[in-house]
N, CA, C and O atoms as a GROMACS GRO file, in nm:
protein
  616
    1MET      N    1  11.208   7.159   7.076
    1MET     CA    2  11.350   7.231   7.142
    1MET      C    3  11.438   7.204   7.068
    1MET      O    4  11.417   7.101   7.004
    2ARG      N    5  11.545   7.261   7.043
    2ARG     CA    6  11.687   7.240   6.932
    2ARG      C    7  11.741   7.128   7.034
    2ARG      O    8  11.739   7.012   6.993
    3ILE      N    9  11.789   7.155   7.168
    3ILE     CA   10  11.853   7.045   7.186
    3ILE      C   11  11.803   7.058   7.347
    3ILE      O   12  11.785   7.157   7.418
    4ASN      N   13  11.789   6.903   7.373
    4ASN     CA   14  11.781   6.882   7.538
    4ASN      C   15  11.930   6.912   7.576
    4ASN      O   16  12.019   6.828   7.585
    5TRP      N   17  11.942   7.054   7.599
    5TRP     CA   18  12.073   7.068   7.682
    5TRP      C   19  12.080   7.006   7.808
    5TRP      O   20  12.192   6.964   7.833
    6TYR      N   21  11.973   6.982   7.918
    6TYR     CA   22  12.043   6.911   8.024
    6TYR      C   23  12.025   6.792   8.053
    6TYR      O   24  12.018   6.739   8.164
    7LYS      N   25  12.015   6.739   7.935
    7LYS     CA   26  12.079   6.559   7.876
    7LYS      C   27  12.198   6.602   7.842
    7LYS      O   28  12.304   6.584   7.903
    8THR      N   29  12.178   6.672   7.722
    8THR     CA   30  12.315   6.660   7.674
    8THR      C   31  12.448   6.701   7.769
    8THR      O   32  12.540   6.619   7.763
    9SER      N   33  12.474   6.850   7.878
    9SER     CA   34  12.503   6.889   7.963
    9SER      C   35  12.453   6.847   8.109
    9SER      O   36  12.419   6.941   8.180
   10PRO      N   37  12.446   6.754   8.148
   10PRO     CA   38  12.400   6.760   8.306
   10PRO      C   39  12.474   6.824   8.392
   10PRO      O   40  12.433   6.859   8.502
   11GLU      N   41  12.606   6.846   8.342
   11GLU     CA   42  12.693   6.902   8.485
   11GLU      C   43  12.676   7.036   8.449
   11GLU      O   44  12.729   7.101   8.538
   12GLY      N   45  12.629   7.112   8.365
   12GLY     CA   46  12.594   7.265   8.322
   12GLY      C   47  12.473   7.276   8.396
   12GLY      O   48  12.458   7.374   8.469
   13TYR      N   49  12.359   7.162   8.386
   13TYR     CA   50  12.208   7.184   8.427
   13TYR      C   51  12.242   7.142   8.558
   13TYR      O   52  12.147   7.170   8.632
   14LYS      N   53  12.336   7.087   8.621
   14LYS     CA   54  12.317   7.107   8.764
   14LYS      C   55  12.421   7.213   8.831
   14LYS      O   56  12.430   7.227   8.953
   15ALA      N   57  12.506   7.294   8.727
   15ALA     CA   58  12.545   7.449   8.822
   15ALA      C   59  12.440   7.529   8.826
   15ALA      O   60  12.395   7.594   8.920
   16MET      N   61  12.393   7.515   8.679
   16MET     CA   62  12.230   7.624   8.711
   16MET      C   63  12.141   7.588   8.809
   16MET      O   64  12.092   7.679   8.877
   17LEU      N   65  12.105   7.458   8.833
   17LEU     CA   66  12.024   7.410   8.970
   17LEU      C   67  12.092   7.468   9.090
   17LEU      O   68  12.027   7.529   9.176
   18GLU      N   69  12.211   7.451   9.097
   18GLU     CA   70  12.300   7.500   9.203
   18GLU      C   71  12.277   7.650   9.266
   18GLU      O   72  12.253   7.681   9.382
   19LEU      N   73  12.289   7.716   9.175
   19LEU     CA   74  12.317   7.835   9.163
   19LEU      C   75  12.148   7.871   9.198
   19LEU      O   76  12.131   7.941   9.298
   20GLU      N   77  12.033   7.831   9.126
   20GLU     CA   78  11.928   7.861   9.157
   20GLU      C   79  11.877   7.806   9.294
   20GLU      O   80  11.807   7.891   9.349
   21LYS      N   81  11.887   7.713   9.354
   21LYS     CA   82  11.883   7.676   9.521
   21LYS      C   83  11.935   7.766   9.624
   21LYS      O   84  11.878   7.772   9.733
   22VAL      N   85  12.077   7.861   9.586
   22VAL     CA   86  12.118   7.942   9.620
   22VAL      C   87  12.022   8.061   9.656
   22VAL      O   88  12.020   8.118   9.765
   23VAL      N   89  11.937   8.094   9.537
   23VAL     CA   90  11.879   8.198   9.485
   23VAL      C   91  11.742   8.184   9.603
   23VAL      O   92  11.708   8.263   9.691
   24HIS      N   93  11.690   8.058   9.566
   24HIS     CA   94  11.592   8.032   9.655
   24HIS      C   95  11.567   8.005   9.821
   24HIS      O   96  11.468   8.001   9.894
   25LYS      N   97  11.699   7.990   9.836
   25LYS     CA   98  11.719   8.013   9.984
   25LYS      C   99  11.734   8.140  10.047
   25LYS      O  100  11.749   8.154  10.169
   26SER      N  101  11.729   8.251   9.946
   26SER     CA  102  11.795   8.365  10.028
   26SER      C  103  11.694   8.433  10.103
   26SER      O  104  11.597   8.359  10.112
   27SER      N  105  11.676   8.540  10.159
   27SER     CA  106  11.629   8.594  10.284
   27SER      C  107  11.547   8.702  10.183
   27SER      O  108  11.478   8.776  10.253
   28LEU      N  109  11.535   8.730  10.047
   28LEU     CA  110  11.440   8.828   9.960
   28LEU      C  111  11.317   8.711   9.977
   28LEU      O  112  11.314   8.588   9.985
   29ASP      N  113  11.206   8.834   9.978
   29ASP     CA  114  11.086   8.804   9.962
   29ASP      C  115  10.980   8.742   9.847
   29ASP      O  116  10.892   8.816   9.804
   30PRO      N  117  10.991   8.619   9.803
   30PRO     CA  118  10.951   8.536   9.709
   30PRO      C  119  10.863   8.646   9.596
   30PRO      O  120  10.899   8.646   9.478
   31LYS      N  121  10.792   8.702   9.624
   31LYS     CA  122  10.732   8.747   9.548
   31LYS      C  123  10.819   8.846   9.473
   31LYS      O  124  10.813   8.846   9.350
   32LEU      N  125  10.897   8.926   9.533
   32LEU     CA  126  11.014   9.014   9.491
   32LEU      C  127  11.106   8.956   9.355
   32LEU      O  128  11.116   8.990   9.237
   33LEU      N  129  11.169   8.846   9.442
   33LEU     CA  130  11.205   8.710   9.321
   33LEU      C  131  11.163   8.738   9.187
   33LEU      O  132  11.231   8.784   9.095
   34GLU      N  133  10.995   8.689   9.186
   34GLU     CA  134  10.934   8.658   9.096
   34GLU      C  135  10.902   8.786   9.015
   34GLU      O  136  10.855   8.773   8.902
   35LEU      N  137  10.920   8.880   9.052
   35LEU     CA  138  10.872   9.041   8.946
   35LEU      C  139  11.031   9.014   8.919
   35LEU      O  140  11.049   9.019   8.798
   36ILE      N  141  11.151   8.987   8.986
   36ILE     CA  142  11.244   9.031   8.886
   36ILE      C  143  11.291   8.931   8.753
   36ILE      O  144  11.336   8.965   8.644
   37LYS      N  145  11.256   8.780   8.815
   37LYS     CA  146  11.264   8.683   8.698
   37LYS      C  147  11.176   8.723   8.590
   37LYS      O  148  11.215   8.695   8.477
   38THR      N  149  11.073   8.781   8.602
   38THR     CA  150  10.943   8.813   8.525
   38THR      C  151  11.026   8.913   8.478
   38THR      O  152  11.126   8.876   8.416
   39ARG      N  153  11.009   9.018   8.492
   39ARG     CA  154  11.090   9.155   8.419
   39ARG      C  155  11.206   9.095   8.340
   39ARG      O  156  11.179   9.081   8.220
   40ALA      N  157  11.313   9.062   8.372
   40ALA     CA  158  11.453   9.007   8.313
   40ALA      C  159  11.390   8.916   8.195
   40ALA      O  160  11.436   8.918   8.081
   41SER      N  161  11.284   8.838   8.232
   41SER     CA  162  11.252   8.734   8.110
   41SER      C  163  11.176   8.819   8.014
   41SER      O  164  11.183   8.772   7.901
   42GLN      N  165  11.098   8.937   8.023
   42GLN     CA  166  11.035   9.013   7.969
   42GLN      C  167  11.172   9.076   7.844
   42GLN      O  168  11.182   9.060   7.723
   43ILE      N  169  11.220   9.115   7.900
   43ILE     CA  170  11.360   9.233   7.849
   43ILE      C  171  11.440   9.120   7.746
   43ILE      O  172  11.491   9.152   7.638
   44ASN      N  173  11.440   8.966   7.811
   44ASN     CA  174  11.504   8.860   7.758
   44ASN      C  175  11.425   8.839   7.628
   44ASN      O  176  11.487   8.801   7.529
   45GLY      N  177  11.291   8.861   7.620
   45GLY     CA  178  11.192   8.764   7.547
   45GLY      C  179  11.207   8.619   7.527
   45GLY      O  180  11.210   8.555   7.422
   46CYS      N  181  11.220   8.564   7.699
   46CYS     CA  182  11.182   8.436   7.704
   46CYS      C  183  11.042   8.406   7.727
   46CYS      O  184  10.987   8.430   7.835
   47ALA      N  185  10.982   8.354   7.625
   47ALA     CA  186  10.822   8.307   7.678
   47ALA      C  187  10.822   8.172   7.783
   47ALA      O  188  10.732   8.142   7.862
   48HIS      N  189  10.937   8.105   7.761
   48HIS     CA  190  10.927   7.992   7.831
   48HIS      C  191  10.935   8.055   8.027
   48HIS      O  192  10.859   8.033   8.121
   49CYS      N  193  11.051   8.128   8.017
   49CYS     CA  194  11.075   8.178   8.180
   49CYS      C  195  10.958   8.259   8.203
   49CYS      O  196  10.910   8.253   8.316
   50LEU      N  197  10.902   8.338   8.113
   50LEU     CA  198  10.758   8.442   8.118
   50LEU      C  199  10.655   8.335   8.174
   50LEU      O  200  10.590   8.357   8.276
   51GLU      N  201  10.649   8.253   8.123
   51GLU     CA  202  10.501   8.173   8.191
   51GLU      C  203  10.558   8.104   8.314
   51GLU      O  204  10.498   8.127   8.419
   52MET      N  205  10.665   8.022   8.319
   52MET     CA  206  10.686   8.007   8.452
   52MET      C  207  10.672   8.114   8.557
   52MET      O  208  10.569   8.111   8.623
   53HIS      N  209  10.749   8.196   8.578
   53HIS     CA  210  10.741   8.293   8.667
   53HIS      C  211  10.645   8.377   8.663
   53HIS      O  212  10.687   8.464   8.739
   54THR      N  213  10.513   8.423   8.616
   54THR     CA  214  10.428   8.488   8.626
   54THR      C  215  10.336   8.400   8.645
   54THR      O  216  10.229   8.456   8.667
   55LYS      N  217  10.324   8.233   8.649
   55LYS     CA  218  10.240   8.144   8.714
   55LYS      C  219  10.307   8.111   8.845
   55LYS      O  220  10.238   8.076   8.940
   56ASP      N  221  10.398   8.118   8.852
   56ASP     CA  222  10.502   8.092   8.982
   56ASP      C  223  10.421   8.178   9.094
   56ASP      O  224  10.361   8.133   9.192
   57ALA      N  225  10.440   8.343   9.045
   57ALA     CA  226  10.414   8.408   9.114
   57ALA      C  227  10.266   8.440   9.141
   57ALA      O  228  10.235   8.498   9.245
   58ILE      N  229  10.217   8.421   9.091
   58ILE     CA  230  10.003   8.401   9.094
   58ILE      C  231  10.009   8.285   9.229
   58ILE      O  232   9.948   8.309   9.334
   59ALA      N  233  10.081   8.173   9.211
   59ALA     CA  234  10.072   8.090   9.286
   59ALA      C  235  10.124   8.087   9.442
   59ALA      O  236  10.112   8.001   9.530
   60ILE      N  237  10.175   8.196   9.440
   60ILE     CA  238  10.230   8.211   9.597
   60ILE      C  239  10.210   8.365   9.660
   60ILE      O  240  10.272   8.420   9.751
   61GLY      N  241  10.070   8.427   9.554
   61GLY     CA  242   9.991   8.537   9.618
   61GLY      C  243  10.018   8.652   9.492
   61GLY      O  244   9.927   8.735   9.490
   62GLU      N  245  10.088   8.667   9.420
   62GLU     CA  246  10.149   8.803   9.323
   62GLU      C  247   9.994   8.854   9.270
   62GLU      O  248   9.912   8.774   9.226
   63SER      N  249   9.975   8.960   9.279
   63SER     CA  250   9.866   9.012   9.229
   63SER      C  251   9.907   9.012   9.045
   63SER      O  252  10.016   9.040   8.994
   64GLU      N  253   9.783   8.971   8.978
   64GLU     CA  254   9.795   8.940   8.823
   64GLU      C  255   9.763   9.108   8.733
   64GLU      O  256   9.760   9.119   8.610
   65GLN      N  257   9.741   9.228   8.837
   65GLN     CA  258   9.779   9.344   8.803
   65GLN      C  259   9.922   9.367   8.820
   65GLN      O  260   9.972   9.433   8.729
   66ARG      N  261   9.984   9.337   8.892
   66ARG     CA  262  10.115   9.389   8.941
   66ARG      C  263  10.219   9.318   8.778
   66ARG      O  264  10.287   9.368   8.688
   67LEU      N  265  10.179   9.197   8.813
   67LEU     CA  266  10.264   9.123   8.666
   67LEU      C  267  10.211   9.170   8.508
   67LEU      O  268  10.279   9.169   8.406
   68PHE      N  269  10.122   9.196   8.518
   68PHE     CA  270  10.058   9.270   8.362
   68PHE      C  271  10.105   9.403   8.366
   68PHE      O  272  10.082   9.465   8.262
   69VAL      N  273  10.190   9.494   8.492
   69VAL     CA  274  10.217   9.610   8.406
   69VAL      C  275  10.382   9.625   8.422
   69VAL      O  276  10.454   9.703   8.360
   70VAL      N  277  10.424   9.526   8.526
   70VAL     CA  278  10.579   9.519   8.556
   70VAL      C  279  10.658   9.541   8.429
   70VAL      O  280  10.780   9.545   8.443
   71ALA      N  281  10.614   9.554   8.318
   71ALA     CA  282  10.718   9.596   8.213
   71ALA      C  283  10.702   9.714   8.201
   71ALA      O  284  10.771   9.764   8.112
   72ALA      N  285  10.604   9.817   8.287
   72ALA     CA  286  10.620   9.965   8.267
   72ALA      C  287  10.624  10.023   8.408
   72ALA      O  288  10.568  10.128   8.438
   73TRP      N  289  10.695   9.947   8.495
   73TRP     CA  290  10.659   9.982   8.648
   73TRP      C  291  10.707  10.111   8.669
   73TRP      O  292  10.644  10.172   8.756
   74ARG      N  293  10.783  10.161   8.625
   74ARG     CA  294  10.833  10.347   8.629
   74ARG      C  295  10.675  10.396   8.605
   74ARG      O  296  10.624  10.454   8.701
   75GLU      N  297  10.611  10.382   8.509
   75GLU     CA  298  10.470  10.428   8.509
   75GLU      C  299  10.335  10.410   8.589
   75GLU      O  300  10.224  10.460   8.573
   76ALA      N  301  10.405  10.293   8.709
   76ALA     CA  302  10.278  10.307   8.759
   76ALA      C  303  10.362  10.290   8.941
   76ALA      O  304  10.372  10.188   9.009
   77PRO      N  305  10.402  10.408   8.969
   77PRO     CA  306  10.461  10.410   9.043
   77PRO      C  307  10.379  10.369   9.221
   77PRO      O  308  10.441  10.337   9.322
   78SER      N  309  10.252  10.383   9.209
   78SER     CA  310  10.155  10.322   9.333
   78SER      C  311  10.187  10.154   9.366
   78SER      O  312  10.192  10.094   9.474
   79PHE      N  313  10.208  10.106   9.217
   79PHE     CA  314  10.164   9.941   9.216
   79PHE      C  315  10.275   9.883   9.299
   79PHE      O  316  10.248   9.786   9.369
   80TYR      N  317  10.406   9.935   9.301
   80TYR     CA  318  10.515   9.892   9.362
   80TYR      C  319  10.610   9.962   9.491
   80TYR      O  320  10.627  10.084   9.493
   81SER      N  321  10.654   9.893   9.572
   81SER     CA  322  10.706   9.966   9.684
   81SER      C  323  10.858  10.050   9.616
   81SER      O  324  10.912  10.022   9.509
   82GLU      N  325  10.890  10.130   9.690
   82GLU     CA  326  10.993  10.198   9.653
   82GLU      C  327  11.151  10.076   9.634
   82GLU      O  328  11.246  10.081   9.556
   83LYS      N  329  11.121   9.993   9.724
   83LYS     CA  330  11.233   9.898   9.743
   83LYS      C  331  11.228   9.800   9.629
   83LYS      O  332  11.329   9.760   9.570
   84GLU      N  333  11.074   9.754   9.597
   84GLU     CA  334  11.062   9.723   9.474
   84GLU      C  335  11.111   9.807   9.341
   84GLU      O  336  11.188   9.740   9.271
   85ARG      N  337  11.087   9.923   9.297
   85ARG     CA  338  11.103  10.021   9.211
   85ARG      C  339  11.283  10.002   9.180
   85ARG      O  340  11.342  10.006   9.071
   86VAL      N  341  11.341   9.981   9.326
   86VAL     CA  342  11.503  10.022   9.295
   86VAL      C  343  11.541   9.872   9.197
   86VAL      O  344  11.597   9.859   9.088
   87ALA      N  345  11.475   9.761   9.305
   87ALA     CA  346  11.511   9.636   9.248
   87ALA      C  347  11.493   9.628   9.133
   87ALA      O  348  11.595   9.604   9.069
   88LEU      N  349  11.392   9.638   9.072
   88LEU     CA  350  11.378   9.605   8.909
   88LEU      C  351  11.427   9.699   8.830
   88LEU      O  352  11.419   9.681   8.708
   89ALA      N  353  11.490   9.825   8.884
   89ALA     CA  354  11.597   9.925   8.812
   89ALA      C  355  11.701   9.820   8.796
   89ALA      O  356  11.751   9.782   8.690
   90TRP      N  357  11.728   9.775   8.924
   90TRP     CA  358  11.880   9.701   8.894
   90TRP      C  359  11.914   9.614   8.839
   90TRP      O  360  12.032   9.584   8.820
   91CYS      N  361  11.756   9.514   8.776
   91CYS     CA  362  11.773   9.375   8.732
   91CYS      C  363  11.772   9.435   8.564
   91CYS      O  364  11.816   9.374   8.466
   92GLU      N  365  11.710   9.567   8.566
   92GLU     CA  366  11.695   9.617   8.422
   92GLU      C  367  11.838   9.622   8.396
   92GLU      O  368  11.873   9.561   8.294
   93SER      N  369  11.949   9.691   8.476
   93SER     CA  370  12.014   9.761   8.435
   93SER      C  371  12.153   9.615   8.420
   93SER      O  372  12.241   9.601   8.335
   94LEU      N  373  12.120   9.529   8.540
   94LEU     CA  374  12.226   9.422   8.522
   94LEU      C  375  12.192   9.338   8.391
   94LEU      O  376  12.282   9.276   8.335
   95THR      N  377  12.062   9.336   8.344
   95THR     CA  378  12.000   9.269   8.257
   95THR      C  379  12.062   9.314   8.115
   95THR      O  380  12.132   9.234   8.053
   96ASN      N  381  12.040   9.423   8.072
   96ASN     CA  382  12.130   9.533   8.011
   96ASN      C  383  12.260   9.607   8.028
   96ASN      O  384  12.295   9.718   7.988
   97ILE      N  385  12.321   9.516   8.100
   97ILE     CA  386  12.458   9.553   8.140
   97ILE      C  387  12.586   9.634   8.043
   97ILE      O  388  12.672   9.722   8.055
   98SER      N  389  12.535   9.540   7.944
   98SER     CA  390  12.659   9.642   7.777
   98SER      C  391  12.611   9.756   7.772
   98SER      O  392  12.702   9.838   7.756
   99SER      N  393  12.487   9.813   7.780
   99SER     CA  394  12.474   9.952   7.779
   99SER      C  395  12.432  10.003   7.867
   99SER      O  396  12.402  10.117   7.834
  100LYS      N  397  12.405   9.981   7.991
  100LYS     CA  398  12.354  10.037   8.112
  100LYS      C  399  12.468  10.026   8.236
  100LYS      O  400  12.489  10.106   8.327
  101GLY      N  401  12.532   9.903   8.209
  101GLY     CA  402  12.612   9.900   8.340
  101GLY      C  403  12.558   9.872   8.474
  101GLY      O  404  12.462   9.797   8.493
  102ALA      N  405  12.623   9.931   8.567
  102ALA     CA  406  12.600   9.889   8.726
  102ALA      C  407  12.604  10.049   8.798
  102ALA      O  408  12.677  10.058   8.897
  103PRO      N  409  12.534  10.170   8.758
  103PRO     CA  410  12.541  10.261   8.808
  103PRO      C  411  12.592  10.292   8.906
  103PRO      O  412  12.598  10.182   8.961
  104GLU      N  413  12.662  10.402   9.016
  104GLU     CA  414  12.691  10.430   9.147
  104GLU      C  415  12.564  10.458   9.186
  104GLU      O  416  12.499  10.387   9.262
  105ASN      N  417  12.523  10.572   9.130
  105ASN     CA  418  12.341  10.605   9.175
  105ASN      C  419  12.262  10.534   9.178
  105ASN      O  420  12.156  10.563   9.233
  106LEU      N  421  12.283  10.407   9.118
  106LEU     CA  422  12.172  10.327   9.125
  106LEU      C  423  12.186  10.229   9.249
  106LEU      O  424  12.088  10.201   9.318
  107TYR      N  425  12.343  10.166   9.280
  107TYR     CA  426  12.402  10.118   9.342
  107TYR      C  427  12.361  10.193   9.495
  107TYR      O  428  12.320  10.121   9.586
  108LYS      N  429  12.374  10.316   9.513
  108LYS     CA  430  12.334  10.389   9.619
  108LYS      C  431  12.184  10.349   9.720
  108LYS      O  432  12.154  10.307   9.832
  109GLU      N  433  12.110  10.402   9.566
  109GLU     CA  434  11.982  10.343   9.619
  109GLU      C  435  11.929  10.224   9.665
  109GLU      O  436  11.823  10.214   9.726
  110LEU      N  437  12.030  10.100   9.624
  110LEU     CA  438  11.973  10.000   9.659
  110LEU      C  439  12.037   9.984   9.828
  110LEU      O  440  11.970   9.911   9.901
  111GLN      N  441  12.159  10.049   9.885
  111GLN     CA  442  12.202  10.040   9.965
  111GLN      C  443  12.107  10.099  10.082
  111GLN      O  444  12.114  10.075  10.203
  112LYS      N  445  12.014  10.185  10.011
  112LYS     CA  446  11.933  10.210  10.145
  112LYS      C  447  11.813  10.130  10.181
  112LYS      O  448  11.743  10.140  10.281
  113HIS      N  449  11.803  10.043  10.076
  113HIS     CA  450  11.653   9.943  10.128
  113HIS      C  451  11.750   9.758  10.132
  113HIS      O  452  11.695   9.655  10.171
  114PHE      N  453  11.846   9.764  10.098
  114PHE     CA  454  11.880   9.613  10.097
  114PHE      C  455  11.990   9.612  10.179
  114PHE      O  456  12.058   9.714  10.184
  115THR      N  457  12.023   9.509  10.247
  115THR     CA  458  12.178   9.481  10.330
  115THR      C  459  12.287   9.440  10.220
  115THR      O  460  12.232   9.385  10.125
  116ASP      N  461  12.387   9.449  10.210
  116ASP     CA  462  12.492   9.428  10.167
  116ASP      C  463  12.444   9.253  10.130
  116ASP      O  464  12.441   9.224  10.010
  117LYS      N  465  12.416   9.166  10.208
  117LYS     CA  466  12.407   9.006  10.192
  117LYS      C  467  12.283   9.025  10.086
  117LYS      O  468  12.306   8.988   9.971
  118GLU      N  469  12.147   9.082  10.115
  118GLU     CA  470  12.063   9.110   9.990
  118GLU      C  471  12.049   9.157   9.882
  118GLU      O  472  11.968   9.144   9.790
  119ILE      N  473  12.198   9.254   9.912
  119ILE     CA  474  12.246   9.307   9.745
  119ILE      C  475  12.289   9.153   9.646
  119ILE      O  476  12.245   9.088   9.552
  120VAL      N  477  12.391   9.152   9.732
  120VAL     CA  478  12.437   9.048   9.678
  120VAL      C  479  12.344   8.895   9.616
  120VAL      O  480  12.371   8.825   9.518
  121GLU      N  481  12.224   8.882   9.721
  121GLU     CA  482  12.149   8.775   9.671
  121GLU      C  483  12.036   8.814   9.557
  121GLU      O  484  11.992   8.726   9.483
  122LEU      N  485  12.009   8.897   9.551
  122LEU     CA  486  11.952   9.015   9.464
  122LEU      C  487  12.012   8.997   9.306
  122LEU      O  488  11.959   8.979   9.196
  123THR      N  489  12.112   9.006   9.340
  123THR     CA  490  12.213   9.014   9.181
  123THR      C  491  12.245   8.878   9.149
  123THR      O  492  12.241   8.845   9.030
  124LEU      N  493  12.278   8.785   9.246
  124LEU     CA  494  12.259   8.651   9.202
  124LEU      C  495  12.143   8.605   9.129
  124LEU      O  496  12.146   8.539   9.025
  125ALA      N  497  12.033   8.650   9.197
  125ALA     CA  498  11.865   8.586   9.127
  125ALA      C  499  11.864   8.668   9.004
  125ALA      O  500  11.785   8.625   8.921
  126ILE      N  501  11.926   8.771   8.968
  126ILE     CA  502  11.937   8.852   8.848
  126ILE      C  503  12.017   8.766   8.751
  126ILE      O  504  11.962   8.704   8.660
  127ILE      N  505  12.138   8.767   8.772
  127ILE     CA  506  12.233   8.664   8.737
  127ILE      C  507  12.163   8.514   8.680
  127ILE      O  508  12.168   8.487   8.560
  128ALA      N  509  12.112   8.443   8.756
  128ALA     CA  510  12.053   8.334   8.758
  128ALA      C  511  11.928   8.320   8.650
  128ALA      O  512  11.897   8.219   8.586
  129ILE      N  513  11.865   8.454   8.648
  129ILE     CA  514  11.706   8.430   8.532
  129ILE      C  515  11.776   8.474   8.412
  129ILE      O  516  11.741   8.428   8.303
  130ASN      N  517  11.867   8.552   8.420
  130ASN     CA  518  11.968   8.575   8.285
  130ASN      C  519  12.004   8.477   8.204
  130ASN      O  520  11.997   8.456   8.083
  131GLY      N  521  12.059   8.402   8.326
  131GLY     CA  522  12.157   8.229   8.265
  131GLY      C  523  12.029   8.119   8.175
  131GLY      O  524  12.044   8.066   8.065
  132TRP      N  525  11.909   8.111   8.264
  132TRP     CA  526  11.794   8.044   8.236
  132TRP      C  527  11.714   8.089   8.096
  132TRP      O  528  11.648   8.013   8.026
  133ASN      N  529  11.743   8.255   8.068
  133ASN     CA  530  11.640   8.301   7.965
  133ASN      C  531  11.760   8.239   7.893
  133ASN      O  532  11.723   8.146   7.821
  134ARG      N  533  11.894   8.262   7.891
  134ARG     CA  534  11.975   8.272   7.743
  134ARG      C  535  11.958   8.104   7.700
  134ARG      O  536  11.936   8.078   7.582
  135LEU      N  537  11.966   8.014   7.781
  135LEU     CA  538  11.936   7.875   7.798
  135LEU      C  539  11.753   7.850   7.713
  135LEU      O  540  11.731   7.796   7.605
  136ALA      N  541  11.704   7.879   7.760
  136ALA     CA  542  11.546   7.825   7.714
  136ALA      C  543  11.564   7.927   7.591
  136ALA      O  544  11.503   7.886   7.493
  137VAL      N  545  11.629   8.046   7.570
  137VAL     CA  546  11.558   8.114   7.408
  137VAL      C  547  11.685   8.060   7.332
  137VAL      O  548  11.663   8.056   7.211
  138SER      N  549  11.826   8.012   7.372
  138SER     CA  550  11.844   7.971   7.281
  138SER      C  551  11.851   7.825   7.213
  138SER      O  552  11.906   7.799   7.106
  139PHE      N  553  11.779   7.731   7.300
  139PHE     CA  554  11.738   7.594   7.254
  139PHE      C  555  11.569   7.561   7.256
  139PHE      O  556  11.519   7.451   7.278
  140HIS      N  557  11.494   7.692   7.225
  140HIS     CA  558  11.371   7.714   7.194
  140HIS      C  559  11.250   7.617   7.339
  140HIS      O  560  11.154   7.541   7.328
  141SER      N  561  11.312   7.664   7.439
  141SER     CA  562  11.265   7.527   7.540
  141SER      C  563  11.093   7.561   7.523
  141SER      O  564  11.043   7.667   7.484
  142GLU      N  565  11.041   7.470   7.553
  142GLU     CA  566  10.854   7.491   7.559
  142GLU      C  567  10.793   7.559   7.653
  142GLU      O  568  10.814   7.574   7.773
  143VAL      N  569  10.686   7.613   7.553
  143VAL     CA  570  10.572   7.688   7.638
  143VAL      C  571  10.427   7.674   7.616
  143VAL      O  572  10.347   7.676   7.522
  144GLY      N  573  10.431   7.659   7.760
  144GLY     CA  574  10.243   7.622   7.705
  144GLY      C  575  10.186   7.536   7.794
  144GLY      O  576  10.064   7.523   7.797
  145ASN      N  577  10.283   7.459   7.888
  145ASN     CA  578  10.283   7.327   7.953
  145ASN      C  579  10.308   7.332   8.077
  145ASN      O  580  10.292   7.230   8.145
  146TYR      N  581  10.363   7.477   8.148
  146TYR     CA  582  10.418   7.475   8.286
  146TYR      C  583  10.321   7.432   8.353
  146TYR      O  584  10.222   7.426   8.281
  147VAL      N  585  10.297   7.392   8.482
  147VAL     CA  586  10.206   7.404   8.601
  147VAL      C  587  10.266   7.434   8.710
  147VAL      O  588  10.372   7.373   8.727
  148SER      N  589  10.225   7.533   8.818
  148SER     CA  590  10.339   7.598   8.871
  148SER      C  591  10.329   7.464   9.006
  148SER      O  592  10.222   7.406   9.020
  149ASN      N  593  10.425   7.434   9.078
  149ASN     CA  594  10.401   7.354   9.226
  149ASN      C  595  10.439   7.441   9.311
  149ASN      O  596  10.510   7.380   9.391
  150ARG      N  597  10.430   7.578   9.348
  150ARG     CA  598  10.471   7.659   9.409
  150ARG      C  599  10.306   7.695   9.484
  150ARG      O  600  10.202   7.676   9.421
  151SER      N  601  10.308   7.748   9.624
  151SER     CA  602  10.165   7.767   9.694
  151SER      C  603  10.204   7.856   9.758
  151SER      O  604  10.324   7.876   9.774
  152LYS      N  605  10.103   7.938   9.817
  152LYS     CA  606  10.151   8.058   9.982
  152LYS      C  607  10.193   7.985  10.034
  152LYS      O  608  10.308   8.030  10.042
  153THR      N  609  10.195   7.867  10.097
  153THR     CA  610  10.269   7.843  10.207
  153THR      C  611  10.394   7.795  10.214
  153THR      O  612  10.449   7.764  10.319
  154LYS      N  613  10.444   7.785  10.100
  154LYS     CA  614  10.607   7.773  10.011
  154LYS      C  615  10.672   7.913  10.075
  154LYS      O  616  10.786   7.948  10.044
   0.00000   0.00000   0.00000
């Protein structure tokens, strides 16, 4: 690790943890959240977060096959529900916001599957994982030792 950023900036770490608490308290399906976190982490090239969120997803019952294919979710429409597909598209759009923006047609699709509250929750989850990705990539967070503490009953 380049810098132990959470010890160097405990206030920053606390702020990130507070946002993460909001995400975990959301009404969104935990498996959907892990798919979103995995997809954003793939786009951002964050090995630390990929390890964490794929292990967490498996721990809560997500299938390995869906995790293996999520990078190419458009090519496997039968693997993901329409709701998951629009959430993944929103995730990709916001993760690549400088080139993709947040298109109106995609937002209208979101409104077909999510309430206003859920759209905000989904957006906050995407913002959070992008923040974590940027921290982990910037400071070379450790990869290879993550053990999930999640389970299907949580």
